[in-house]
N, C-alpha and C positions, 0 to 999 in steps of 0.2 A: 455671479454667484460664487460665494466663498465656501469651499468645502473644508470641513474640519476632520482631520484624520486622527484616529486614536490607536494606540498600540495595545495589543492584548498579549499578556504573558501569563501562562499557567504553569503550575508545577510539572516538571518533567516534559514540558513542551517548549518548542521554540517560539519566539515572539512572532506575531503576525499583526498586520494593520487592517483596520476596517473603517468604512464610511459611517458606521453606526448600526445599531440593531435594527433589522428589518421588522416592520410591524405585521406584515401579512404572510410571513413564511409558513409553509405547510408542514415543515419538518423540524424535529428537535434533534440536536446533536449531543451525544454523550462522549466526552473525551476518554480515550483509552490511554491510561498512564503506564506505559512501559518504562522500566528503569533503564533506558538506553544511554550509553555514553558516546562521546564523539568518535571513539575508536570502534564503533559497532555498526552493523547493517541490519535491517529489518527484513524478515521474510514472512510469507503467509503460506499455510499448508494445512492439509488434513493431518491430525495427530498421528495416525497410523503410517502415513507417508513419511513424516518427519522422523519416525523411529527406525527407519531402515538403516541397518548398520553401515552400509556403504556411504551414506551421506556424511558421516563424520570425517572421512578422508577428504571429501570435497570441500569441507569447511576450512581445511588447512590453508593458512596464509591468504585468505581472501583479502581483496583490496578493491575499493571503489574505483580505482584506476582502470581495472579490467572492464568496467561498465562505461561510465561517462566518457572516458578518454579514448575508448576503443570502439564501442558498438552502440552508442546512443547519446542522449543528452542527460544532463543532471536531473535527478528525480525520476528517471525512467523506471519501468517495471520489466524485469527480465525473467525468462523461464530458466530456473536454476539448472535444469537437466542439460542445458547446452554447454555446461562446463566440461572441458576435455582434460582429463587428469594428466595425460601425457604432456600436454603443452601448458596446462594451467591457464587456459584462455577461454573466453566466451565468444560465441559467434552469434550472428543475428538470425541464423537459420533455425527456426523453432518447429519446423515440420519434421520431427524426428519420430520414426516408427518404433513401436515396442517400448514406449515409456512405461516404467513401473510406477512412477509417482509424478505428481504435479506440484512442484514447489516454485514459488515466485519470490524474487528478491527485489526490494525497492532500493534504488540508489539514493544517496544523500544529495543535498543541494550543492551549489558551487562553493559554499563556505564550509562544507563538511557537516552540516546540520541534518539530523534525522527528520523525516517527514512527520507531521502530526496525523494521528489516526482518530477517526470518529465513528461511533456507531450511529446509524441514522434511523430515527423512528418517526412514524407519522403521527402528528399531533392529535388528529381527530380520534384515533382509537389506540394510540400508543403501540401500534404494530411495528415490529422491527422490519425495516426495509432492506438494510444491508450495512455496508461500511464505506467510508470515504478516506482515502489516503492522500493527504495534501503535502506535497514537497515544497510548495512555494511560500510567499510571504503575505498573501492575501487571505484574510479570514474566511474560512469555509462557510460561515453563516451568511456571508454576503452573496453567495451564489449557489447554495445547495439546492434550492428549488429548480433552477435551470439545469444543474448538473444531473439531477435524478431523471430529468426528461431527455437529456442529451444522449445521442447514440452515435457511434462512429464505427467505421470498418476496422479500426485498430483495436481488435478485441481478443482477449485471451480467456481461457477456460480453466477452472479448477474443479476437481471432482471430490466432494466430501462424502466419505463412505462410512464413517463411524460416528456421525453426529457431532464431531469435535473439530472446530476450526480454530487454528492457533496463529497468533502473531508471536514471533520469537526474535530476539536480538542475537546476532552472530558476531563474534569478535573479529576484527581485522588483524591481519599479519601475525597470527598465532598458530603454533603447532598444536591444534586442538586434539588430534589423535594421541599424541604423547601425553598431553595434560590429563586426558580422561581415560588413559589406558585402553584405547580403542573400544571403549564401551559407550554406545550411544545413550543408554539409559542413565549413566552417570552424568553425561552432558545435560540431558533434559532435566534431571533432578537439580543440578546446579542452576540451570536457567530459572526453574520454578522458585527455588529458594531465594534467589537474588531478584525476584520479580521482573525477570527479563523474558518471561514467557507467560502469555495470557491465553486461556482457553475459553471458547464460547460454545455453548450447546446450540446447534443449528440443525435445520432439517437436512437430511441427506439429499444429494443431487448435484447437478452441474451449476456452478456459479460463474457468471460473466465478470471479467475484469476489463472494463473498457476505459480507454484513455480519454480524459476530458480536457479539451483545449478551448481557448477563448475564441468565440465567434461573435463579433460585434452585434449582429442582429438578434442574437439570443441572450447573451449575457450583458444586457443593457445596464444593470445596476453597478457593474464594475468597469464600465467602458472608459471612465476618466483616467484610470491608471493601469490599463492592460493593453497588450499588443496582440494583433491578430495571429492566431496560431500558438500563442503562449500556453505552455502546459500548466493546467490548473490542478491536476491530480488524477486519481484513479478511483472509479466507482465500482464497488463489488456488490452485485445483486444476483439472487437466485434466478436462473434462466427462465423458469416458468412463472415468475412473479408478474402479476398483471398491473402494469402502470399505464394508465390511460394517456393517450396522446403522446407517447414516447416519440421523440423526433429523431430523425436520422440525418446525419451530415452527408450532404451530397458531394 
């Protein structure tokens, strides 16, 4: 059997490859077009949490090196609060008490490319399911049905309190505090003006961010070009959203 691979390249998105459009997929993907540059990283947060003044100092001199090379793999998702200002390093211990906010940052791939982000909608009723962050080179459309059903113990949580969920680009290796006069509002206005921050109105509550990895028995449609345990991305779904037959990785 000969497989024909095609490359998909969209504006403001990195190229991915696909085996072809799936005919029986239950979900529709809307691409989120953040105006991110190679020298930036993407985070997700509630808008009110992002606006905390102390965050601006934490954005200073960020580098993907502090993530993939120190505490994880390329394309990983990190709790931003684990940044220690005194050492400017991140740790893998995410069980920190007294957190004021829940901000997560997505690392770039091994080539420094930003992940692709999609809003996920159910085709039958156009209901919004959540979001999918894909740091890899396999088209999300080839495995989104399985990804929505997938469940893993590697799960993170984000609390949306103001009905505003945002994706925002943060520059690497910059003195952000000096550039924006220690004013987080100026920083956010700059991000919005340059289309580097996108806000979505969503229901308040706890959202799960769970790591999606390739499991051969589940992701059969992409088995030809995937390795067991390979990171496919991160699915973001409201905790009380009812998805039937959600499977849990043992």
